[in-house]
N, C-alpha and C positions, 0 to 999 in steps of 0.2 A: 315120462321116465319113471322107473321103479323107485319106491321109497327105500332109502338105505338106513341102516341102523347108525352108521357113523359117517359124517361128512368131514373130510380133511381139506383145508383150503391153503393155497399159496397166498401170499400177501401182495407183493408189488405187481401192478398191472392186472391184478385179479380182484382185490378188495379195495386197494388204495393206489394212488398215483402221486408222483412227485409234484410239489408246488414249483413251477418254473422260477419263481422269484428266489427260492432257496438256492438253486443251482447258480443263479446269477450272483447272489450275495456271497456264496461260498467261494466262487472263483475270484471275486473282487478282494475278499479277505486274503487269500493266498497271493494274489497279484501284489497287494500292498505290503504284505508282511514277510513273505518268503521268496522274494524275486530279485536276488542279487544281480542276475544276468539281464534284467530288464525285458522280460518277455511281455508281449502284448496281452491284453485281457482275453482276446480271441484265442491266443496260443494256450493260455492257462486253461480256458474252458475245454479246448481240444485235448489237453493232457489229462484232465479229469475223465473225459470220455474214454480215452485210450486205456487208462488204468482200470476203469470200471469194466470194460469189455474183456481185458486181459485177465483180470483176477476172476471174473465170473467164469470164463472158459477154463482156467486152471482149477477152480473149485469143482466145477462140474466134471472135469477129467479125473481128478484125484479122489473126489468124494470127501475131501478134507476142507479146511477153512483157513484162508488168509484173512486176518481180522482188520478192522477199520484203522487201528493205529499204524499197522504196517502199510496199508494203502495210502494213508496221508503222507507217510515218509517217502513212499515211492513217488508221489506227486511232487513233493518238495525236491527230491533228487532230480527228477526229470526237468523240472522248471529250471534248475541250476546246472544244466548240462551234465546230469548224472553224478553230481557231487554226493559224497557220503559223509560230509561234515555235519553230523547230527548231534554233536556233543552238547551244544547250547540250546537244543530244541526241547522244550517242555511238552512232550507229546500228550500228557494228561490235560494240560491247559488247552492245547489245540483241540482235543476232543470236547472238552467242556464248552469251548466257544462254538464248535460245530453243533453240539446238541442245542445250545441256546438258539442258534439260527434255525434249526429244524422246528423247534417249538414256536418260534416267532413267525416262521413261514410254513405253517402246518401242512403236511401232506393232505391231499384231497381224497374224499371217497371216490372210487373209480366211476361209479354211475349212480343215478338217483334210485335205482332199483336194488342196490346192493344190500342195504340194511333191511329193507322189507322182505327180501328173499330169505335172509338168514332168520328173521323173525318167524316166517311161515314154516321154515324147516324145523324150528324148535317148538312150534305152537302146540303140537299134540303131546309133547313130552316123551315121545318114543325114540327120538333121534338125538345123538350128541354131535357136537361140532368142535373142530379144533383147527389150529393154524400150524402149518409146516413151512417155514420160510427160510430161504437162503438170505443172508445179510451181506452187505457190502460196506459202504461208507457210513451207514447208520447202524448202530448196534441194537441188539435186542432190548437192552435196558431202556433205550430211548423209544423204540417202537412200541413198547408196552405203554408208555406215556401217551403216544399218539393214539393208540387204540382206545385208551381210557377216555381221551378227549372226545373221540367220536362216538363213544358208547359201544364200540364193537367188542370190548372186553367182556361185557355182560352177556353177549351172545355166544361166547366161546367157552368150552369146558376147560381147555388148556391151550397154551401157546408154546411152540418149540422153535428156537432160532439157532441157525447154524453156528454162530459165533459162541453160543453158550455151551454147546455140546461138541464142538470141533468136528462136525460132520455136515456135509452139504448134499442136497439132492443132485443126482439121482442115486446116491449111495444107499444101498439096501439097508444098511444099519440105521440110517436116519428114518426110513420108512418103518423099520421094525420098532424103533423107539416110539414112534407115533402109535403103532398097534399096541405096544406094551403099556402105554400110558392111558389108553381108553379105560374108563371105569367099568370093570367087569362085574361089579355089584349091580350096575344098571343093565348091563348086557350079559346075562348069565351065560348065554351061548351066542357066539359071534363068529360067523364064517367069513373068510376073505371076500366072498361074493357079496357080503352085506356092507362092505366098506368102499367108499369112493373118494378119490382125491381130485380136486378141481384146481386148475391153474392155467397160465397162459403160455408156458414154455413146453414145446413139443418134446424136447429131450429130457429136461429135468423133471417135469411134472407128468406128462403123459406116458412116456416110455419108462420112466422111473417107477410109476405106479404099476403099470402093467407087468414089469419085470418082477415086482413084488407079489403079483397074483391078485391085486385088487383092481377095481375099475378105475380107469383114468378118464377124465373128461376135460377136454381142451376148450377154453373160452377166451374171448377178447382178441386173441391174435388170429382168429378166424372169423367166420360169420356167426358164431354162437355167442350168447351172453349168459350171464348168471341166471337170468329169468328162465332159461331152458331147463333148469333143474326142476322146475315146477310143472313142466308140460307132461 
């Protein structure tokens, strides 16, 4: 594969993946604390999945961002037969608890080659790397802590999260923000053909990148892996 001046990466299912124990503990917390109607733990788990898929689809369609606080309120509403009695819910406390669970049940590096590949891409000092991530139940402020824990933050020149800028892939404004944030002191001349975005989502990552005029490279949801960037 050609060497690119800038590599943009998706996060979930590209560089990291969820810790299964986090999702179990998250569902248990909502089952025990926000479950007036007595839903089963299995039903609460299914509701989280339903909201996750729905919001992801909405964000990809609109190119905007429904944030984590709103998603947790959706979950609480659906658990309680679509109740909107949110007055006594301290949503900041809810998210504080969720962040604690995330950091206790830390997301995992997607595969054992991930960090090594990023290190090799940066080794010669001629390429820059960044993150362009849609967020859901976990905010960018928490994900920065996750990446610091894994040492990924040291390999990235910058990180962009949808909840922080109110834009979601495949929105071209989000990709343009990535292009505008690249250090042009390091890349005095940078053509679109010298930038590549890597991710697992055919719509948000691959077609989003290609619509912007940069190279899109799909991994993990097909037969290719991050190691193919070095071939």
